[in-house]
Structures are given as structure tokens and as C-alpha cells.
C-alpha positions in Angstrom: 87.2 96.9 100.6 90.2 95.1 98.8 93.0 97.9 97.9 95.1 95.3 96.7 96.3 96.2 93.0 95.9 93.2 90.7 99.4 91.3 90.2 101.5 92.0 87.0 101.0 88.2 86.6 97.3 88.5 86.3 97.1 91.7 84.1 99.8 89.9 81.7 97.5 86.6 81.7 94.5 88.9 80.8 96.1 90.6 78.1 97.4 87.3 76.6 94.1 86.1 76.5 92.8 89.2 74.9 95.6 89.2 72.2 94.8 85.3 71.5 91.1 86.1 71.3 90.1 83.9 74.3 87.5 85.9 75.5 85.7 83.5 77.7 88.8 82.7 79.6 89.7 86.7 79.8 86.1 86.8 81.1 86.3 84.2 83.7 89.7 85.9 84.9 88.1 89.6 85.3 85.1 87.7 87.2 87.8 86.7 90.0 88.7 90.3 90.4 87.1 92.6 93.0 85.9 96.2 92.1 89.0 98.0 93.1 91.2 95.6 91.3 89.2 95.9 88.1 89.7 99.6 88.6 93.2 99.5 88.9 93.2 97.1 85.7 91.2 99.6 83.6 93.4 102.4 84.5 96.5 100.5 83.4 95.1 99.5 80.0 95.2 101.7 76.5 91.8 102.9 75.6 91.3 100.4 73.2 91.8 97.1 75.5 90.0 99.3 78.1 86.9 99.4 76.3 87.0 95.5 75.6 87.4 94.8 79.3 85.0 97.1 80.4 82.4 95.4 78.4 83.0 91.8 80.2 82.6 93.2 83.7 79.6 92.1 85.2 76.9 94.6 85.3 76.4 94.2 89.1 79.8 95.6 90.0 80.0 98.3 87.2 79.0 101.0 89.8 81.7 99.8 92.2 84.3 99.9 89.5 83.2 103.4 88.4 83.5 104.8 91.9 87.2 103.6 92.5 88.6 104.5 88.9 90.2 108.1 88.5 87.9 111.0 87.5 88.9 111.2 83.8 88.9 107.5 83.4 85.4 107.4 85.0 84.1 110.2 82.5 85.3 108.3 79.5 83.6 105.1 80.7 80.4 107.2 81.6 80.4 108.7 78.0 80.1 105.4 76.4 77.1 104.0 78.8 73.4 104.3 78.0 71.6 106.2 80.6 69.7 103.3 81.3 72.6 100.8 81.8 74.0 103.6 84.2 71.1 103.5 86.2 71.3 99.7 86.4 74.6 100.2 87.4 73.9 102.3 90.5 71.5 99.7 92.0 72.6 98.3 95.3 75.3 100.4 95.7 76.3 102.0 99.1 74.9 105.6 99.7 78.4 107.1 100.1 79.6 105.6 97.2 76.9 106.2 95.1 77.2 110.0 96.2 80.7 109.9 95.0 79.4 108.5 91.5 76.7 111.0 91.2 78.6 114.1 91.8 80.4 113.5 88.9 77.4 113.1 86.4 75.7 115.3 84.1 72.6 116.9 86.0 70.2 114.8 83.9 71.5 111.5 84.7 72.1 112.6 88.2 68.3 113.3 88.5 67.3 110.0 86.7 69.6 108.2 89.2 67.9 109.8 92.1 64.5 109.2 91.0 65.4 105.4 90.6 66.0 105.3 94.5 63.2 104.5 96.9 62.0 107.5 98.8 63.9 107.0 101.7 67.1 106.5 100.2 66.3 109.4 97.7 66.2 111.7 100.8 69.6 110.1 102.4 71.4 110.4 99.2 70.3 114.5 98.9 71.5 114.6 102.6 75.0 113.2 101.8 75.3 115.5 98.6 74.6 118.4 100.6 77.7 118.5 102.3 81.1 119.1 101.0 82.9 115.9 99.5 85.9 116.5 101.5 84.0 116.8 104.8 82.9 114.1 107.3 79.1 114.7 105.7 80.8 113.8 102.3 82.5 110.6 103.4 79.6 109.2 105.8 77.2 106.4 105.1 73.6 107.3 106.4 73.1 103.5 106.7 73.4 102.8 110.4 71.6 100.9 113.2 70.5 102.8 115.9 68.3 101.7 119.3 66.8 103.5 122.3 68.8 103.5 125.9 65.8 102.0 127.4 65.1 98.6 125.4 66.7 95.4 126.5 69.3 93.4 124.6 67.0 90.8 124.1 64.7 93.3 122.0 67.9 94.7 120.2 68.8 90.8 119.2 65.2 90.3 118.0 65.4 93.7 116.0 68.6 92.7 114.2 67.5 89.1 113.5 64.3 90.9 111.9 66.6 92.1 109.3 68.1 90.1 106.3 71.5 91.6 106.7 73.3 94.5 108.6 74.8 97.3 106.8 78.4 96.5 105.9 81.4 97.1 108.4 78.9 97.3 111.2 80.9 97.0 114.5 79.1 99.2 116.7 75.5 100.2 117.3 74.5 103.6 118.1 72.2 104.9 120.9 69.8 107.8 120.3 66.9 109.3 122.1 63.6 109.7 120.3 64.7 112.7 118.7 67.6 111.2 117.2 70.1 113.0 119.7 73.3 110.8 119.8 73.9 109.6 123.5 76.7 106.8 122.9 77.4 103.5 121.4 78.6 99.7 122.1 80.1 97.2 120.1 78.0 94.4 118.4 80.4 91.8 120.3 78.7 93.0 123.6 75.4 91.6 122.7 77.3 88.2 122.5 79.0 88.6 125.9 75.9 90.4 128.3 72.8 89.3 129.7 70.0 89.5 127.3 67.9 90.9 130.3 70.4 94.1 130.5 69.3 97.3 129.0 71.3 99.4 126.5 71.8 101.9 128.9 73.8 99.8 131.1 76.0 98.5 128.6 76.6 101.4 126.2 79.5 103.7 126.5 79.4 107.4 126.1 83.3 107.5 125.4 82.7 106.9 121.6 82.7 110.8 120.6 80.9 111.6 117.5 82.4 113.5 114.5 81.0 116.6 113.6 79.4 116.5 110.0 81.4 119.7 108.8 84.7 118.5 110.0 87.3 118.3 106.9 88.4 115.0 105.8 91.9 115.5 106.8 91.0 116.0 110.1 88.6 112.8 110.1 91.5 110.8 109.0 93.6 112.1 112.1 90.8 111.3 114.5 90.5 107.7 113.4 94.5 107.3 113.7 94.4 108.8 117.1 91.7 106.9 118.4 92.1 103.7 116.6 88.8 103.6 115.4 87.1 101.2 113.0 83.9 103.4 112.6 82.7 106.4 114.1 79.1 108.1 114.4 78.6 111.7 112.7 76.4 114.3 113.9 75.1 117.9 113.1 75.7 120.8 115.3 72.5 120.1 117.6 74.0 116.7 118.3 71.6 114.6 115.9 73.0 111.5 114.4 73.0 111.7 110.7 75.3 108.6 109.7 78.6 106.8 110.5 82.2 106.7 108.9 83.9 103.5 108.6 87.8 102.6 107.8 87.1 101.7 104.3 86.2 105.4 103.7 89.2 106.7 105.6 91.7 104.3 103.8 90.5 105.9 100.5 90.9 109.4 101.8 94.7 108.4 102.7 95.3 106.9 99.4 94.0 110.0 97.6 96.2 112.2 99.7 99.3 110.2 99.0 98.4 110.5 94.9 97.9 114.0 95.5 101.1 114.9 97.4 102.9 112.5 94.7 101.4 114.1 91.5 101.1 117.7 92.7 105.0 117.7 93.2 105.3 117.9 89.4 101.9 120.0 88.9 99.8 117.3 87.7 96.6 115.7 89.1 96.2 112.4 90.3 92.7 112.1 88.4 94.3 112.2 85.2 94.4 109.3 82.7 97.7 107.7 82.3 96.1 106.9 78.5 94.8 110.2 77.7 95.5 111.4 74.1 99.2 112.8 73.8 97.7 116.3 72.8 95.7 116.4 76.0 98.6 115.5 78.5 100.9 118.0 76.5 98.6 120.8 77.3 98.0 120.1 81.0 102.0 119.5 81.4 102.5 122.9 79.3 100.7 125.0 81.8 103.6 123.9 84.5 106.3 124.1 82.1 105.4 127.5 81.2 105.3 128.4 85.1 108.8 127.0 85.6 110.3 128.6 82.4 109.0 132.0 83.7 111.0 131.3 87.1 114.1 130.0 85.2 114.2 133.3 83.3 113.9 135.1 86.5 117.1 133.5 87.8 118.7 134.0 84.7 118.2 137.7 84.8 120.0 137.9 87.9 122.8 135.9 86.2 122.8 138.5 83.7 123.0 141.5 86.2 126.6 140.2 86.5 127.7 139.2 83.0 130.8 141.5 83.1 131.9 139.8 86.2 131.5 136.1 85.0 133.3 137.2 81.6 136.4 138.4 83.7 136.5 135.5 86.0 135.4 132.4 84.0 135.9 130.2 87.0 132.7 131.8 88.7 130.7 130.2 85.7 132.1 127.0 86.6 131.3 127.1 89.9 127.9 128.8 89.8 125.6 125.7 89.8 126.9 124.4 93.3 125.4 127.2 95.6 121.7 127.2 94.2 121.7 123.2 94.1 122.7 122.9 97.6 120.1 125.7 98.5 117.6 123.6 96.6 118.2 120.6 98.4 118.4 122.1 101.7 114.9 123.8 101.1 113.4 121.1 99.7 114.3 119.0 102.9 112.4 121.9 105.1 109.8 122.1 102.6 108.9 118.5 102.7 108.9 118.3 106.2 106.7 121.4 107.1 104.2 120.5 104.6 103.8 117.1 106.1 103.5 118.5 109.4 100.8 120.7 108.3 98.8 117.9 106.8 99.2 115.9 110.2 98.0 119.3 112.1 101.3 119.4 113.9 102.0 123.2 113.2 99.9 125.8 114.6 100.7 129.3 116.3 101.9 127.8 119.7 104.9 126.0 118.1 105.5 127.7 114.7 108.3 130.0 116.0 110.2 127.2 117.5 109.8 125.1 114.4 111.2 128.3 112.3 114.2 128.4 114.9 115.0 124.9 114.4 115.0 124.8 110.6 117.2 128.0 110.6 119.7 126.3 113.2 119.8 123.2 110.9 120.4 125.8 108.0 123.2 127.4 109.8 124.9 124.1 110.8 124.6 122.4 107.5 125.4 125.8 105.6 128.6 126.4 107.6 129.4 122.5 107.8 129.3 122.1 103.8 130.6 125.6 103.0 133.8 124.5 104.9 133.9 121.5 102.5 133.4 123.3 99.4 135.8 126.1 100.3 138.5 123.3 100.6 137.6 121.7 97.7 137.7 124.7 95.7 141.0 126.1 96.8 142.6 122.5 96.2 141.2 122.6 93.0 141.6 126.0 91.7 144.3 127.3 94.2 142.5 130.2 95.1 141.8 130.8 98.7 139.3 133.9 97.7 137.4 132.0 95.6 136.9 129.5 97.9 135.8 132.1 100.6 133.3 133.7 98.2 131.8 130.3 97.6 131.6 129.2 101.1 130.0 132.6 102.3 127.5 132.1 99.6 126.4 128.6 100.0 126.3 129.4 104.0 123.9 132.5 103.2 121.8 130.4 100.7 121.3 127.3 102.9 120.3 129.5 105.7 117.9 131.1 103.4 116.7 128.0 101.8 115.7 126.5 105.4 113.9 129.5 106.1 112.0 129.7 102.9 111.2 125.9 103.3 109.6 126.9 106.4 107.4 130.1 105.3 106.5 129.0 101.7 104.0 126.5 102.6 102.5 128.4 105.5 102.2 131.4 103.2 100.6 129.4 100.5 98.4 127.9 102.8 97.1 131.4 104.3 96.7 132.3 100.3 94.7 128.9 100.0 97.0 127.9 97.6 98.0 124.2 97.8 101.7 124.0 98.9 102.0 120.6 97.3 101.4 121.9 93.8 103.3 125.4 94.1 105.5 124.9 97.2 108.4 123.5 94.9 108.4 126.2 92.3 108.3 129.2 94.5 111.1 127.6 96.6 113.2 126.8 93.7 113.1 130.3 92.4 114.0 131.4 95.9 117.0 129.5 96.1 118.2 130.2 92.4 117.4 134.0 93.1 119.5 134.0 96.3 122.1 131.6 95.2 123.1 133.4 92.3 122.7 137.0 93.5 125.1 136.0 96.8 127.7 134.0 95.0 128.0 136.5 91.9 127.5 139.6 94.1 130.4 138.5 96.7 132.4 137.5 93.4 131.9 140.8 91.9 132.7 142.6 95.2 135.8 140.5 96.0 137.4 139.0 93.0 137.2 141.5 90.4 
């Protein structure tokens, strides 16, 4: 699968053709793009232009484009399609891609698409749809090549030549017994370098470990990365071969994870349409802004507790943003590192305590170091050593607390089945603001008033 986005030049040229009314030239440009490139192109276009370009896309790749576009864009395109057109677009699609598409279709259309398949493909599709989309079963393609261990390579070659084509991305042939129990695998390249009189059992390898059908997609990615795989067999609990996962499926998962991390940090959904109506986008963002406003009022209520102190020592109001700001940055650094480590499976009960101690030590070192710098600047600026001591103490406490919170918050949210990428930043900011204001104003009230 080609994951390169269309260049700005190509998009600009296409828009120029559309603006000039040169539809045939525009259609020729569209014909040179892959399904993935067309998907990225449609996502970057306003609704009016998107509708025009969609009508120009060849019918035989409409299904591939629908699989690649963001969910909200896909729903908009599907709403404008007739049922017969949609069924036609699914013809010839790989079953794993088809499963991704029909999962988002209305029930009536899903059944129509399923009934358009032959019996074998229908059962295979139902099998894929029975698994969680974020599991190995949801990623796998059931279109595999299998052979028995007792046949010769000459028989295997004749078997392959009897087919008009091989499944896409086939680098490995899987070996199974008569009940489809997975035994091993061998690379297709071995057929070219081995004696055709040898049996499959003689050249196959049992080192190609299968992936359990219920393995989460994040773990599948790690398996492919750690073993440098191009494809891998998928089996059930009884070790029966169900399908295979190829590297293009893993690349899709990686891309979705990257988009999810980026968008979730701002409380957004990676599947939202960039050109959705302003009212729709405003409603979505309003929820996140409301949560942030509530946490801001919580921090403001802490400041209000020390209103008398602030009124008496105006300099506290001048320096007040420094402490929560530094704590927020320190906490975000820890939060980002821990969230990434959790995604990579690098944090567990055996090393969690050591990681916590390390993050706290980093907080202590940075806290004391920058507290000294801030104290010196404050004393030179305002000529008051007590004010410098207060802000230095508050800064140290908040940065140490931020380091600890950056470690604890994502782990706690994960146990509560809340995505740390979405809620972690808000929770951490609230903690560093509250602790920062409380320590700075509290120390100020105790030693400066």
C-alpha cells in the first residue's frame, strides 16, 4: 500500500483544472493517484470540491478510497451513494479491507454487501467481523496459501501455478495438518533455491511463531517490530490457522496510533472531518473547552483563598504564573515519556517503582536547580531575599510533585479504562496549577505577611 500523500503541486494543479473547468484534465490527474493518495486528497478538500472529485474517481477503486479516508469523511461519501453503487465498489476488495468498510455501514447495506459475496468469502468476512477491530482477528486477512508437510516442493509449485494469481503481499507459505493446525512456514523464495524433490517438512521452519487472534493491535505492532516481520500467521486458542497479518496492516495501525496521540492531546478525534460544518466542530470542541474551564476555576478558587495575601503583597501576583508554568512543563515531560512507554509495553509491575524513583529524582534535580536560578533572578529584580526563598521553595515542591504526577496520572487513568492521551494533560495541568498556587501563595502568606 502506498502511504505517500499527494504533493502540494499535484493538489494545486488539480484545483486549477477544476477552477478552469477542465474536467478531463482533472480526471487524468486523478487516474494517476492511488487509493491512499486519493483519500488524503479528498480529506484536504472542502465539501463542494470533494463531491466533484469523488464523482471522477474510477468505480473500481472507490472501495479502496472509502477504506482509507477518515470515518466522518467516509460517512459523508456513503450518504451520497446508491446501494447498488456501494455494493459495486466493494467488489474485488481484500477481505480485511472489506471488513473495515462494512463495519461502518448501516445494517441493511452491510447485509446487502455480505449477500453479494460468494459463500466462501461470505463466511470468511463473517469470521473477521466477529473479532474486535483492534485485535489481530480484526486486522487479519483470511486469504492465505497453505500446504501439507508431506508434499514435495514440485507439488507445491504445480499448486501455485494452477492459480491465476497469489494473494497480495505473499512472502510466506504456511504449513498445516489435515485439521488446519498450524505447524510452521517457509518463504516463497525457498521454492526457487531448493530441490523440487524435497518435501515441505524438510524446508519449513517452526520458528515463525503465530499470533493469537485476540492479541491487541498494539501488541501485534510490537511483535512485527521486534521480529522484523513482513507477514505473520494468526491462530485461535486451538492453534488452528485462521489467517495472516501483513506489514501494510501494521503500518495502518501505526499511522492511526500517531494521529490518535496527536489529536487526543487536544481532546479531538483523528477521524473528524477537517471541513465539517463550523457548528459541528464547535460543538465537539466545546466539550473539551468546558472541561478545561472547570479545572481553571478550580485553580482560580485556590488563588481566591489567598486573596488577602495577594492584596497585601502585590509582587506575589507578578510572580504567581512562574511556579505552575514550570511545574506544567516538567509534568508534561514525565507524562509524555510514561505514556509512550506504556504504548510500547515498557512499563509493568517489575519496573514501575524504579521508573517512579527515577522521575522523582529528575524532579528533585531540576526543581532545586531551577529554583536556585529563579531565586537569584527574583532577589536581583525585587531586592527581597525572602520573596526569592518563597518562590524557590514553591518551585521545587511543584516540580517534584509534577514529576510524580506525570508518572502516576497515565497509569491511574489506564486502570480506570480512560485513554491517558485524552485526559492526561487536563488532569496533570490541574494538579500542577493547584499545587503551584497553593504552595507559592501558602508560603507567601506564612513568611511574607
